[in-house]
N, C-alpha and C positions, 0 to 999 in steps of 0.2 A: 173507784170501784171498777172492776173489769166488766167487760161486756159478757152477756149471757152466752153460754156454749150453744144453747138452742138456736140463737140468732146467727151464730157464725161470726167470723172476723169481718170488720168493716174495712172496705177498700173503696175509695171514691170511684164511681163508675167511669168518669172521664180518664182517670189514671189507668184503669183496666183497659180501656179502649186504646190508649197510647201504647201500652205494653203489647197488646195483641197485634198492632201494626208493625212493631219492631221485629227485625230478624234476629235469630239466635246469635249471641256473641257480639252484637252491635254495641259499640262503646259510645254512641251518640247520647249525650245526657238528656234525660227526660225532666223537664222543668215542672215543678209542682208546688202548690201552696198547701196541699193536703198533708199536714204534719200528723194527723190522726189516723192515717191509713196504715194498716198492718202489713208487714213484709211477709209475703207468702213464698213458697218454694219456686213459683213461676218467675218471681222477680230476681232471683239469684243470678248474678253475673251482669245485671244492668246497672247503669250509672244514673243517679237521680240528682237533680239540683233542687234541694229543699229550701224553701224560704224561711228565714229565721226572724222576720219582721223588718229587716233592713236590707240584707243581701241574700244571695243564694249560696248555700253551702253544698259542696260536692260530697255525695254519699254513694259509695259503691256497695251494693247489696251482696253480702256474703252468706254462707250457709249458717254461720253462728247467729246471724241477725234475724232469722226466721222466727216469727212470733212477737217481735218487738215492733214499735211504731217508728215511722220515718223521722218524726220530730225528736226522738231520743238521740239521734246522731247529728243534730244540727242545733247546738246550744244557742239560746237567745240572749244570754248575758255574757259579757266579756269580763273576765277576772283580771284586774290590774295587779294589785298586791296589797297586803296588809302593812300597817305601820306608817309612820310619818318621819319626823325628824330623828327620833331615837333609833328607829330601824335603819335609816341611812347611815347614821354614825356607827352603828354596830357593824354594818356591812363594810364600811371603810376600814374599820379596825381589823376585821378578819382578812381583808385583801392585803393590808400592809403586813400583818403578821405572817401571812402565807408567803409573801415575797421574801421576807427575812429568812424564813426556813429554807427556801430554795437557794439563797445566796450563801448560806453557811454549809452547803453541801448536803442538804436534805435533813440535817440534824435539827431536832427541836431542842430549844434551850433547856438545860437541866437533865437531858437524857444521857444515860451512861452506856458505854459499849459493853 
């Protein structure tokens, strides 16, 4: 559920203090653990290092990001890929069939001119 408009956007006070100390256009990253802080127009152009639970992810605030949270741009889970043995076999078959098509001059078997 979103925060009440009456209360206004949440921005961690320490983060606001760090931003106010920075000069305009300074690309020095601001390190933060405050993933729930909202990106405001004053933050546009600054670089943040947002903690994802393990490491810090570099996030450069852009105009399209205003209104979103910092944590939205620092994923906490790493996607490996789906499938197991069957998926590996399928990938090997597609690689082999792709190389055969290249060797025959780009023609696919059964294709007519």
